[in-house]
N, C-alpha and C positions, 0 to 999 in steps of 0.2 A: 147615172148622169143627172146632174141637178136640173131642176126645172126653171124656165124662164117665162114669167107671166106679166101680163099688163092689166092694171085696173084702170078703168075709164075715168074715174073721178075719186077724189079723196074720201067722199062719203061712203064708198064701198070698202074702205079699209077696216079691218078687224084687229085692233091692237092686241088682242089676246092670242093671235096666231103669228106674231112677228118675231118671237124670241130667237128663233133659229135662222132668220132670213136676213139677207141684204136688201134694203130698200133704196131705190133711186128715185128721187122726187123730181118731177118736171113741171115747170110753169113757164113755158117758152116765151110768153108775152105777158109779163116780163120778169117775174121774180128770180127764176133760176138763171135765166140769160144774164140778168144784172149781176147776180152773185158771182157767177163764173167770170164775167168780164171784170168785175171789181177786184177779184183776186189776181187776175191776170195783169191788172194795172198796179198791183203792189199793196192793196189794202191788207192789214194785218189780221183782223178777225171780224166776224160779222155775228151779231146776236139777232136771230129771227124773233119777231114778236107776233102775237096773235092779232093785235090791233093797236090803235094809237095809245090807249091807256096802258096796255101792257108794255109798249115801248117806252113810255115815260117812267114806269116802275123799274124797268131794267136799267134805263139810262141813269137813274138816281143812284145806282150802286157802282157806277163806272166813273173813271176819271176822264172827263172832257170827251165823251163820245160824240160822233155825228149821228143825226137822225135823219132817216129818209123813208119814204113810203107813200102809199095811196090806199084809198078805199073806194071800191066801185069805180075804179078808173079815174078818180079825182084826187089831186094832190092834198096832202094833209097840212093844215096850218102850222107853220113853224118847222116843217119837215123839208128836207131836200128832195130832189127829184128821184122817182122810183125806176127810171129807165136806164139802160146801160151807158149810153154815151153821155147823157146829161149828168149822171151821177160821177162818171169818171172825170168830166170837166170841172167839177167842183173841188178837185184836189183831195185825193183820198190815200195816197201812198203812205204806208205806215199807220194809218188810222184805224180806230175801232168804230164800227158802225152798228147801230141798232136799226133794223129794217122791218117795217111792218107793211104787209100787203093783204089784200082781200083773200087770196087763195093759196098762193105758193108758200108763204111762211106759216100759214095755218096747217098746210099739208106737212110740213117739216115737223111741227109740234106733234101732229097726230101719228107720225111715223117713229117717234123717239124711242118706243119700246123695242125696236128692231135690234138685231145684233149689231148692225152697222147701217148708217144712214149717209147716203152721198147726195150731192147736187148734180143733176144732169141738164144738159141743154144741147142744141146742135152744135154749139161752140166748142164743146169738149168731149163729144161722144167717143171718139177713138181712144183718147188717153183714159177716160173713165172706164170703158169696157176692159182695156188691157189691164188697168190697175186691179180691178175687181177680179177678173179671171186669175191674175197672178196671185193676189193675196188671199182670196177665199175660193179656191178652185172647186170645192165640193158643196158649196152653199147655194141654196135656192136664191134666185134673184127675182125681185118684184119691182117692176117699173110702175111707179105711181103717178099717174096724170092728175094734176091738181084740179083740173076742170074749173068751172066758175059757179060758185054758190049752188051746188048740187046739180050742175049741168055739164054735159060733155063739151070739151073744147077740141076742135079739129087740130089746132097747132100742137097741143100737148100730145095727142095720139101720134101725130106725124113725128115729133121728136122721139117718142117711144120706139117708133119704127126704125129710126136712124140709129139709136143706140142698140136695139135688139139685133139689127143687121150686123153690127160690129161683133156682138156676142156669138151670133150664128156663125161667123167666119172662123171663130176659134174651134168649132166642132165639139165643144165640150158641154153644150147646153141642149135640153129638149125644150123646144118652143111650144107653148100652148097655142090653141087656136086664136086667142086674143093677140098674142105676140106675133103670130104669123100674119094676122090681118094688118097689124101696124106695119110690119116689114113690107107687105104687098102695097100698102098706101105709100109708104116712103119710096119704094122703087118705081112706082108708077106716076109720081107727081113731082114737080119741081118745087123746091123749098120756098122760093120767093113767092111764086104763084099761090102756093097753099097758105102761107102766113098771111099775105095781103087779102086773100079771099075769105079768111076766117072772120067770124064776128068781131073778135077783139081787134084784129088787123084793120078791119074797116073803120072801127072806132078810132084807132090810133091815126089812121090816115085823115080822117075828118078833123083831128086836132092837130094836123100838120106834123105828125111824127113818123112819116114814112121812112125816114133815115134810120130810126130806132128799129123798126121792123126789119129793114134790110140788114142791120147789124145782127139781129137775132137769127137771121135766115142763113148765116154763114156756117159752113161745115168744118169742124175740127181745127179751128184756128188757134185755140188755147189748149195747153197741156196740163192745165191745173185740175185738181180733184179735190173740191171742198168736202170735208167730212163734219158731220154733227156729232159733238161730244160734250156731254154736260150742259146742254143747252146752247152751245157756242159752235159756230162754224170756223174751222181753221183748215189749212192745207194739209191733206193726208200726208203721212210720213212716206218717204220714197221707199 
């Protein structure tokens, strides 16, 4: 039975031990929620970037891409908004996006050596777990919480619990203590309360972005499964 494990922050990741694993990256507020929502709204592909300079380098190789992102929760000059609803409102259907964030897109880059890398959020937990269990039934799964610049983030761990609970229901995975702890948090706490109480959630509320937190706190509203391949995120094949 394959193991299901949770890492508390991206800095715990060991790229040398990823070759035979599925990694699911979570940055619930907001990178992975934004990515999932953008694919649900019809975006074609997303190039995750490590920072603004990396985003500009990637964009220079593409035809008319959009740019969006943030650094330390502040918008980047000349970039579109990093949050799910605001980005979708900017008109993204069929577009190519280059997206740079402080933590989530960095975590995706750090996980790129894995056999398969997917994007997870509360928004797509059910579809994602079902897809991975079906396509990679004997493969160890690592839920990678992006965290925040080498710090633990409550909302990412809660999101890991939501996805781990979906995997647990399949009966095909051995959950580590870290995964069990995430599931217990998820089952014992309300999503909206948890996300709004988190440090990042409080920052977003102070900036008038409570509606964006509310969006990220929804369960299983999207059936999209974004997959990282060759440095680019696309919808996984059915």
